[in-house]
N, C-alpha and C positions, 0 to 999 in steps of 0.2 A: 107295793111290790117289794119283795125281799131284795136287799142289797146283794149284788152279784160281784164276787171277788175272782179276779182272773190273774194268774201269774204268767209272765212272759219269760220263757226259758230257752236257752241253748247252751250246751256245754262249751261251744266254741264262741269266741268273741268276734266282733266285726261283722255281725249279720244284721245290723240295723235294729236291734231290740229297742234301744232308746228312741230312735227316730220313729219307730212304729208305735210305741206306746204313747209318746207325746201327741202324735197326729191322730191316733185312734181316740184318745181322750178328747181332743179338740173336736173331732168329728161327732162323737156321741153328744157332746155338749151343744155344739153349734147346730147340728142337723136335727137333733131330737130333743133339745131342751133339758137334758138330764144333767144331774150334778155328779161330778167325777172327782175322785182323789187318786193321785198317783203316789205310790210309795217307792222312793228311791232306795232300793235294797242292795245296790251295787257299791262296794267300797271305792270304786273309781269315781263315783258321784257324777256320772255323765248327765243324768237326768237333771240334777240340781244345777249343774253348769249350763246346760242347754236352756233351762227355764229362766234362770236368774242372771246369767252372764256375770259381769264384773261385780254385781251386787252380792254374789255368793260369799265373798270374803267378809262381808259385814253382817251376815245372817246371825241371829243370836244362837248361842250354843244350845239353849234349852229346847229349841224347836226341832233339833236334829234327831234322826232315827236312832243314832247311837245313844243319845241321852235318854230317849224313851226306853230303849232296851235295858239300860243301866237301872232305871227306875223299876222296871218289871223284875229284874234279877235281884234287886235289893228289897223287893216286896213293898215298894212305896206306892202311894196313890198315883194313878196314871193321869197325866195331863197332856193331851194332844193338841198341838197348835199348827195344823197344816197352813201353808202360806198360799195366797192366791197367785196363780200364774195368769189365767185367762178368766173371763166371765164363766162361772160355773165349773171351773177346773182349778183344783188346789193340788199342791204338792207337799208331801211329807218328806223334807229334804234330808240329805246325808252329806257327810264330809269324808275326807280320807281317814279320819279317826275311826270310821266304822270297821276298818280292817283289824284294829286292836280289839274292838268290842267283840268281833267274831271269834277271836282266840278265847276270850273269857266265856263266851256262849258255850263253847265245846266242853267246859267243865261244870256247867250249870245243870242241876237236876231238872228234868222235864224240858231239856234244851230244844227239842223239836216243836214245842208248843208255845213258844214265846210270842210269835206273831199272831196267834189266835186272840190274845188279849188286846192287841192293837186293833185288829179287825172289829172286835166287839165294841171298842171305844169309838170307832168311826162309822159303823154300818148304818146307824139311824140317821146320819147326816147326809149320806150319799146314795145314789142309785147304783153306781159302779165304783169299785176299787180295783185299780190296776197295779200290779207289783212288777217293777223292773228288777229282775234277778241278775246276779253276777254271772260271768261266764265260767261257772264251776257248778258242781253238784254237792257242795259242802253244806254246812249246817244252815247257812242263810237260805239257800235255795230249798233245802228240805223244809225249813220253817214256812216258806212261802207256799210250797205245795200242800203242806198240812193245813194251812189256813184258807186255801182257795177252793172255790167251786169248780173252776175250769183252769186249764193251762193251754196257752197258744205257743206254738213253736215256729219261729221264723228261721229260714235257712237261705243261704245264697247258693250260687252255682259253683260250689266248692265241695270236693270229695270229703274233706275232713268235717265239714258241717253236717253232711249226710251221716257220717259215722257217729257223730255226736248224738244223733237221734236215738241210736240203739242204747246208749248209756242212759238217756233220759227215760226210756221205756223201762229199763232195769230198775232205776231208782224209784220210779212211781210204783212199779209192781212191789218192790220191797216195802215201801211205806204203807201200801195197802195191806199187805200180809202181816207186817210186824206191828204197825201202829194204827191201823184202821183208817187210813187216809181215804177221803171220799172224793178227791179231785178227779175230774174227768177230762180227757183230752178233747178240746173243742176243735182243734185242727192245726194244720201246718200251712204256712204260706211262704212263697219265695220272694226275696227282696233282691235289689240290685239286678233285676232280671233284664236280660237282653235277648229278645227273640231271634236276633240274627247271629247269636253265638251258639254253636252246636252243643257245647258242654252244658250251657244253661237249659237248652231244650231237652237234652238227654237226661239230665238230673231230674227235671220236672216230670218227664215221662216215667222215670224209674220210681219217683215218689208216688205217682198215681198208680203204677202197677203194684207197688208194695202196700200202699196205705189206702188206696181207693178213694171213697168219698170223704175221707178225713182231710184230703188236700183241698184247700180253698181254691175256688175258681179264680179269685183275684190274684194277680201278681203285681208286685211293686217294681216298676221299671226304674232303671237308672235315670236320675233327673237332677241336674245341677241345682235347681231351685230348692230341693230338700236340704242340702247342705247349707245353702245361703240362709234359708229360713231359720235353721237351727243356730247358725252363727249370730243371727240377729235376735235370738230368744223369742221367736214368733212361731206360730203354727203355719203350716203350708197353706191353710185356708185364708189366713190373714196376709201372708207374704206374697203368694202367687196363686190366687184362687182359680185361674184358668189353666194352670200348668198341668202336665201329665202327673206330677206328684200329687196334686190336689185331687185329680180325677181318680187316681188309684187308691188313695186313702179314703176318699168318699165311698168308693166301691167296697173297700175292706170293712169300713164301718158298717155298711148295710149288711154285708154277709156275716160279720161278727154277731150282730144283734139278731139276725134271722136264725143263725145256728143256735144261739142261746134259747130263743123262743121254742125252737123245735125240740131241743134236748130237755127243756123244762116242762114239756107237755105231759 
């Protein structure tokens, strides 16, 4: 089976992108026995912090995404060394230095295509590659979209997160027209969902009215165990397997894979 690359994008921060990607990767590996690599493409390095905790400070510099990008921009042989987080889940980590590398990327010829070389170097080793994008639509996110087969868009019960979706649509359309991007929107899902909060319900109804079947049936409910699992550098399936968080991410994993199968027919 071809390696499937999926970017997780929202122009607004704080919508549980990192939490969702970590637990989606764990779900794909644990429930389906697939091998997954997460690329931490956010200069805040939240995925790396969540996966490795205090060990992050001692990770070797040459394994970091920013070092890989420097090698590509200097036309050196590419050496990728993702680190193991869980059984069948690896992470290509990042540090805060990625922010400085992003500035250099903006002046590099072919700057929108750098991630494609990384994906080529990883795809034969993994069934799924998941890219955690920064809360912006700058050159890193554009790279992720150019290198991906699909994009998933989490949003919470917040008006500004909803407005961010419009900007994502615009940038995807632009990349398709100007650079031939082939990325397809797999769907949108709500995080931090509270069915007893009218605003959450109203925003979900508005999403469905506007985007129809593109909205995932699964919602990720507010659940304390999700934050606790992340603090302890564990997946929700390992930390609290009977929690609402585990149930929701199990459901998201199944729907994610089902949608990919349907769109690849």
